[in-house]
C-alpha positions in Angstrom: -3.6 -31.1 -58.1 -5.7 -29.9 -55.2 -3.0 -31.4 -52.6 -0.3 -29.5 -54.5 -2.4 -26.3 -54.1 -2.7 -26.8 -50.4 1.2 -27.3 -50.0 1.8 -24.2 -51.8 -0.4 -22.0 -49.4 0.6 -23.7 -46.1 3.9 -22.1 -45.8 2.3 -18.7 -46.5 -0.4 -19.5 -44.0 2.1 -20.3 -41.2 4.2 -17.3 -41.9 1.2 -15.0 -41.8 0.1 -16.8 -38.5 3.6 -16.3 -37.0 3.6 -12.4 -38.2 0.1 -12.0 -36.5 1.1 -13.6 -33.4 4.5 -11.7 -33.1 2.6 -8.4 -33.6 0.0 -9.4 -31.0 2.6 -10.3 -28.6 4.7 -7.0 -29.3 1.6 -4.8 -29.0 0.7 -6.4 -25.6 4.3 -6.0 -24.3 4.2 -2.4 -25.5 1.0 -1.8 -23.9 2.3 -3.4 -20.7 5.4 -1.1 -20.6 3.1 2.0 -21.1 0.3 1.2 -18.6 2.3 -0.4 -15.6 3.8 2.9 -14.5 0.4 4.4 -14.2 -1.3 1.3 -12.6 1.5 0.5 -10.0 1.1 3.6 -7.8 -2.5 2.4 -7.1 -1.3 -0.9 -5.8 1.1 0.8 -3.3 0.4 1.2 0.3 -0.4 4.7 -0.2 -2.0 5.2 -3.6 -0.8 8.4 -5.3 -2.2 8.6 -8.8 -1.3 10.8 -11.4 -3.8 13.9 -11.6 -2.5 16.8 -13.5 -2.3 20.2 -11.9 -4.8 22.7 -13.1 -3.7 26.0 -14.3 -5.5 27.7 -11.2 -3.3 25.3 -8.9 -0.2 26.3 -10.8 -0.8 30.0 -10.4 -1.8 29.5 -6.7 1.5 27.7 -6.2 3.5 30.5 -8.0 1.6 33.1 -5.9 2.9 31.3 -2.7 6.4 31.3 -4.2 6.5 35.1 -4.8 9.4 36.8 -2.9 10.9 33.4 -2.2 14.5 32.4 -2.9 16.3 29.1 -3.2 15.5 26.0 -4.9 12.1 24.5 -5.6 11.3 20.8 -5.3 8.0 19.1 -6.5 7.4 15.9 -4.7 5.4 13.6 -7.2 6.0 15.9 -10.0 3.8 14.1 -12.6 4.2 15.9 -16.0 6.3 18.4 -14.7 4.0 21.5 -15.2 4.7 22.9 -11.7 8.6 22.4 -12.1 8.5 24.0 -15.4 6.3 27.0 -14.3 8.7 27.7 -11.4 11.7 27.5 -13.6 9.9 30.1 -16.1 9.9 32.3 -12.8 13.7 32.0 -12.3 13.8 29.1 -9.9 16.2 26.1 -10.2 13.4 23.6 -9.8 13.5 19.7 -9.5 10.9 17.1 -9.8 10.8 13.6 -8.4 8.4 11.2 -9.6 8.1 7.4 -9.7 6.6 7.1 -13.2 9.4 7.0 -15.8 7.2 7.8 -18.7 6.1 11.1 -16.9 9.7 11.9 -16.2 10.7 11.5 -19.6 7.9 13.5 -20.8 8.6 16.2 -18.2 12.3 16.3 -19.4 11.1 16.7 -22.9 8.4 19.6 -22.1 11.3 21.5 -20.1 13.4 21.3 -23.1 10.4 22.4 -25.7 9.8 25.3 -23.2 13.4 26.4 -23.0 14.0 25.8 -19.4 15.8 22.5 -19.3 18.8 24.3 -18.0 17.0 25.2 -14.7 15.2 22.0 -14.3 15.9 18.4 -13.2 13.7 15.4 -13.0 14.4 12.2 -11.2 12.7 8.9 -11.2 12.5 8.3 -7.5 10.3 7.2 -4.5 9.8 10.3 -2.2 10.4 8.3 0.9 13.8 7.5 -0.2 15.0 11.0 -1.0 16.2 13.6 1.4 14.8 17.1 1.0 17.2 18.7 3.4 18.7 21.1 0.8 15.5 22.5 -0.6 14.0 25.8 0.7 10.8 25.4 -1.4 8.9 22.3 -1.3 5.6 21.4 -3.2 3.5 18.3 -2.7 0.3 17.2 -4.4 -0.3 14.5 -1.9 -3.2 12.3 -0.6 -4.6 12.5 3.0 -3.4 9.0 3.8 0.4 10.2 3.3 0.3 13.6 4.7 0.8 12.8 8.5 4.0 10.6 7.6 5.3 13.1 5.2 4.7 16.0 7.6 7.0 14.2 10.0 9.5 13.5 7.3 9.8 17.2 6.3 9.9 18.4 9.7 13.0 16.3 10.4 14.6 17.1 7.2 13.9 20.8 6.1 15.7 23.8 7.5 13.9 26.4 9.5 13.5 28.8 6.6 11.8 26.3 4.3 8.4 26.8 2.9 6.2 23.8 2.2 3.2 24.3 -0.3 0.5 21.5 0.0 -1.9 21.2 -2.8 -5.4 19.6 -2.9 -4.8 18.5 0.9 -3.5 20.1 3.8 -1.0 18.8 6.4 -3.1 17.5 9.5 -0.9 19.2 12.4 0.7 22.2 10.8 -1.3 25.5 10.7 -0.9 27.3 7.3 0.5 30.7 7.0 -1.3 31.5 3.8 -4.1 29.8 1.9 -4.8 30.5 -1.8 -7.7 29.3 -4.1 -10.6 27.1 -3.3 -12.0 23.7 -3.8 -9.5 21.4 -5.7 -7.3 24.4 -6.6 -6.7 25.2 -2.9 -3.0 25.5 -1.8 -1.6 25.8 1.7 1.7 27.4 2.5 3.7 26.4 5.7 6.7 28.4 6.7 8.5 26.0 9.0 9.9 28.8 11.2 6.4 29.4 12.2 4.7 25.9 12.1 
């Protein structure tokens, strides 16, 4: 009689074990899919982590865009805050970002805020994109990348372009205007004068 009871629960135990193992495996796979895009930038030659823009930084960027025309591009657009703010001010705005989760979130945010018609977000490496057709370029960079990016933008952008650097200035260019202080500082460079 005892053996018969063990045989009855054995299939239930193995099914329950498979269910738990499958659930754990699926959870780990989902965690990997979500975390990897955030961790991978830290493993690149130049680490570009996602740090959301503060509202003061966004206001400083918008101040530097006052009176400007043309398109706006945010290099490393993160969650799309700057692109969406520029679109709300009437710009056609584009964001390039490596992290697909942030790009999808940005697209959703632009739709939610009613500016999806004036925004585009691309999953792309900034070193593989030409910025030659943009007149306003925004970058939240890190010091290690600024010399190389300065050279790339100098080669690609037209003479009427304005480059707005947030958090860290370019090493060789002399800014035309500076707004904010501390981490909220932004530097504007007009290429015709730099």
